[in-house]
N, C-alpha and C positions, 0 to 999 in steps of 0.2 A: 536741096535745102527745103523745098516745098514739101517733098515726100516725108522728110524727117519731121517737119513740124506737124504734118497731118498724122503721122504715126504716133507722135507724142499726145496729140489731142485724143486719138482713138484709145490709147492706153489709159489716159486719164478718165475718159468716159466709162470704160470698162471697170476700172477700179471703183469709181463712184457708184455704178450700178451694183457691183458686188457688195459694197459696204451697205448700201440701202437695203439690198436683199437680205443680208445677214441680220441687220437691225430688225427688219420686219419679221423675219423667221423667229428670232429669239423673243421678241415681244409677243408674238402670237402664241408660241409654245408656252411661255410663262403665264399668260392670261388663261389659257385653256387648262393648265395644270390645276388651277384652283388651290384652295388651302390644303395643306398636307393633312391627311387623316391622322387623328390621334389614335395611337394604338392603346389598347386596353393594358393596364398594368398587370404584371404577373401576380400570382397570389402571394409570392414572397414580398413584392413591393407593396402590396395592399397591407399585409401584416406589419411590415416595417413602418408604415405611416399611420397605423391605427392605434387607438387608445381604448382600453377596456374601462367601462364604467361599471363597477361592481354592483351587485344586487342592491336595489333601493326598495324599501317597503314604505308605502304611503297610503293615505286614505283618499278615496275618490269623493266627489261631490255627492254621489248617490248613497254613500254610507259603506260601501264595500271597501276592501283594501286590496292593493295590488303589489305584488312582488315582481320587479322587473329589472333586467340588466341589459346593457347595450355595449356595442362595439362601434366606435366612431372613427371613420376613415377620413384622414386629412389629405391635402394635396402634396405635402412634402415633410421632410424631417423637422424643419423649423416650426411648422404649424403643429406638428405632433408635440414638440417640446412645449410650445405655448399652451396647447390644450391640456397637457399634463399639469402644468402650473395652475390652470384655471379650473381644475376638476371640481373644486368646491362651488364655483359659480355655475358650472354645468349641472351639478346635482341640484342646486337651487332652482334652476330653470326647469328641470324635469319635474321636481316636486310641485312647483307652482302651476305648470301646465296640467299635470294630472289632477291637482286639487280642484280645477274647474271642470273636469270631465266626469261624465256618468259612465257606468259600467258598459252601457250599450255603445258608447262612443269609442271605447277601447277595444271592444270585441270585434273579431272578424278581420279579414284581410284589409278592407277599406279603412277601418278604424286604425289599424296598426300603421298602414301606409301614411295616413293623415298625420298621426302622431310623429312618425319619423320625419316627415317633411316640415312640420311645425318646429320640431326640435332643431333640425338642420338650419332653418332660417333664423331662429332665435340665437343659436350659438354662433352662427356666422356674424351676427351683429357685434359680438364681443371680440372676435378674432382680429388681430392686427398683423400677424406674420404669415398669413395664409388663409385657407378656407376649408370648411368641412365639405367633403365630397359626398359622403353617404353616412346615414345613421342606420345601424342594424340592431334589431331587437334580438338578443341572444337567449333570453329566458323571460317567461311571462307566466304569472300565476294570479288569477283573479279569484278572490274569496269574499 
């Protein structure tokens, strides 16, 4: 009887140690795994979630005029649909941003990157169904 009771206690202790060990193992492996890396979307997914802003011709603050067009990448189809509906607002934002810029501010890689980031931020303020991931300049002619 005493051996039977001792055997039951030993089995209980072994099960408890195994459970604690399993919990610690899964906790440590999940903490070390970190956040899952986001994979880059394929080009088909990018195109599927993008909206083309056709050529816009506008005056710059310095007197020159600029012909420019964009491709705007959204994060999903709902955002794309919303952006398509807001195309007139996006064009308005582009024209207003360019109206305050000089030719020197638009020229060169740094100027174009700055314009893309400014437009992304301004359009994201409008968006309710998603967000803008990236703004691409697809054509640009300064005269």
